[in-house]
VMD Tcl script that draws the C-alpha trace (Angstrom):
set ca {
  {10.95 -21.37 -10.86}
  {9.83 -19.33 -13.84}
  {8.95 -16.06 -12.06}
  {12.06 -13.91 -12.08}
  {10.51 -10.68 -10.81}
  {7.22 -9.56 -9.28}
  {7.17 -5.77 -9.50}
  {4.89 -2.97 -8.36}
  {5.32 0.10 -10.55}
  {2.69 2.62 -11.54}
  {4.35 2.94 -14.97}
  {4.06 -0.81 -15.66}
  {6.41 -1.48 -18.62}
  {9.09 1.17 -19.14}
  {12.86 1.48 -19.59}
  {13.88 0.33 -16.12}
  {11.86 -2.86 -16.51}
  {12.87 -3.69 -20.07}
  {16.48 -2.50 -20.07}
  {17.78 -2.69 -16.49}
  {15.80 -5.64 -15.09}
  {15.51 -7.31 -18.50}
  {19.28 -7.23 -18.98}
  {19.78 -8.70 -15.52}
  {17.29 -11.58 -15.80}
  {16.61 -12.05 -19.53}
  {12.90 -12.92 -19.31}
  {10.97 -14.48 -22.17}
  {7.64 -13.10 -21.01}
  {6.26 -10.07 -19.22}
  {2.84 -10.34 -17.65}
  {1.01 -7.11 -16.89}
  {-1.84 -7.71 -14.44}
  {-4.00 -4.60 -14.58}
  {-7.76 -4.61 -15.03}
  {-8.17 -1.21 -16.79}
  {-5.27 -1.89 -19.16}
  {-6.55 -5.38 -19.98}
  {-9.90 -3.81 -20.91}
  {-8.34 -1.35 -23.37}
  {-7.20 -2.67 -26.76}
  {-5.14 0.48 -27.34}
  {-3.29 0.18 -24.00}
  {-2.70 -3.56 -24.50}
  {-1.16 -2.88 -27.92}
  {0.96 -0.04 -26.54}
  {2.41 -2.22 -23.78}
  {2.93 -5.17 -26.11}
  {4.98 -2.94 -28.42}
  {7.10 -1.52 -25.58}
  {9.12 -4.70 -25.01}
  {10.43 -5.83 -28.41}
  {11.28 -9.51 -28.65}
  {9.34 -10.43 -25.53}
  {5.95 -12.06 -25.19}
  {3.89 -9.42 -23.35}
  {0.64 -10.68 -21.85}
  {-1.78 -8.06 -20.56}
  {-4.38 -9.71 -18.34}
  {-6.76 -8.96 -15.50}
  {-5.61 -9.51 -11.95}
  {-7.99 -12.48 -11.66}
  {-6.48 -14.06 -14.80}
  {-2.95 -13.52 -13.49}
  {-3.85 -15.11 -10.16}
  {-5.52 -18.05 -11.93}
  {-2.50 -18.68 -14.19}
  {0.24 -17.80 -11.68}
  {1.13 -21.36 -10.67}
  {1.09 -22.65 -14.26}
  {3.46 -19.87 -15.35}
  {5.76 -20.70 -12.44}
  {6.24 -24.15 -14.00}
  {6.74 -22.87 -17.57}
  {10.12 -22.87 -19.29}
  {11.99 -19.61 -19.59}
  {11.64 -16.71 -17.21}
  {8.86 -14.21 -16.69}
  {8.19 -10.90 -14.97}
  {4.83 -10.00 -13.45}
  {3.96 -6.30 -13.16}
  {1.13 -4.65 -11.23}
  {0.34 -0.94 -10.98}
  {0.01 -0.48 -7.21}
  {-0.07 -2.07 -3.78}
  {-3.84 -2.60 -3.95}
  {-3.43 -4.67 -7.14}
  {-0.60 -6.65 -5.53}
  {-2.84 -7.35 -2.55}
  {-5.71 -8.42 -4.81}
  {-3.38 -10.76 -6.73}
  {-2.11 -12.43 -3.55}
  {-5.55 -12.66 -1.96}
  {-6.83 -14.29 -5.18}
  {-4.30 -17.08 -4.68}
  {-1.04 -16.08 -6.37}
  {1.89 -17.23 -4.25}
  {4.35 -14.34 -4.27}
  {7.30 -14.29 -1.89}
  {8.65 -10.82 -2.76}
  {7.34 -7.76 -4.55}
  {9.94 -5.38 -5.91}
  {8.61 -1.82 -5.65}
  {10.00 0.27 -8.46}
  {7.89 3.38 -8.46}
  {4.76 4.64 -6.76}
  {4.92 8.27 -7.70}
  {3.55 11.43 -6.13}
  {-0.16 12.14 -6.10}
  {-2.07 14.50 -3.79}
  {-2.46 12.97 -0.34}
  {0.59 10.72 -0.65}
  {3.65 11.00 1.59}
  {7.20 10.47 0.35}
  {8.92 7.45 1.92}
  {11.62 7.02 -0.73}
  {12.84 8.92 -3.78}
  {10.37 7.05 -6.01}
  {7.77 5.81 -3.51}
  {4.85 7.80 -2.11}
  {2.14 6.22 0.03}
  {-1.31 7.13 1.29}
  {-3.55 5.36 3.83}
  {-4.88 2.90 1.23}
  {-1.35 2.00 0.14}
  {-0.35 1.42 3.75}
  {-3.36 -0.82 4.39}
  {-2.54 -2.87 1.28}
  {1.13 -3.10 2.32}
  {0.15 -4.27 5.82}
  {-2.10 -6.93 4.30}
  {0.70 -8.14 2.02}
  {3.13 -8.28 4.94}
  {0.52 -10.24 6.93}
  {0.40 -12.75 4.04}
  {4.17 -13.17 4.40}
  {5.04 -11.18 1.27}
  {8.28 -9.17 1.47}
  {8.07 -5.63 0.03}
  {11.42 -4.37 -1.24}
  {12.06 -0.96 -2.80}
  {14.62 -1.18 -5.58}
  {14.20 0.77 -8.80}
  {17.05 -0.87 -10.75}
  {19.29 -3.88 -10.08}
  {22.30 -1.65 -9.38}
  {20.54 0.15 -6.51}
  {20.43 -1.07 -2.93}
  {17.31 -2.98 -1.93}
  {15.49 -1.52 1.08}
  {12.53 -3.01 2.90}
  {9.41 -0.84 2.62}
  {8.77 -1.47 6.32}
  {12.19 0.03 7.11}
  {11.31 3.14 5.10}
  {7.86 3.40 6.70}
  {7.86 1.79 10.17}
  {4.11 2.50 10.52}
  {3.57 -0.55 8.31}
  {4.57 -2.72 11.25}
  {1.66 -1.38 13.28}
  {-1.95 -2.46 12.90}
  {-4.29 -1.24 10.17}
  {-5.47 2.32 10.54}
  {-2.24 3.58 12.14}
  {-1.34 7.16 11.49}
  {1.63 7.76 9.16}
}
mol new
graphics top color blue
foreach p $ca { graphics top sphere $p radius 0.5 }
foreach p [lrange $ca 0 end-1] q [lrange $ca 1 end] { graphics top cylinder $p $q radius 0.2 }
display resetview
């Protein structure tokens, strides 16, 4: 299988992805599935320059879902990055078969509750996480390969309740 890592991280490509995860898995390609970034030539160029030596593809979520199976059969390894749980949900609901999303960082914003050192969630995040879990997708918090992987549902047991549950 070509997909080495499916990651949710609001920073998209940054040092942890390129250095820590890249050193561990040695991908040939990094796909960034993010509609606003795909629409901005400046942001596409910035991300493409942030992973020297790698083929960085910045695409819409719909394009990533459409090409997900073909990339899985390609030679060499690839990472797929999305900005948030809503984008991950959209990707899966558009047909991408993802077994596990690694959650690297969903940082603080007003209205979000801390569930881990680098993960903050609000009601929309929780609804998206519940939907992903219902699709059989595992959600694992792990910022770098050397850290311990922890299930998001263990960190926030409300995810195991129905939609609309209070935090």
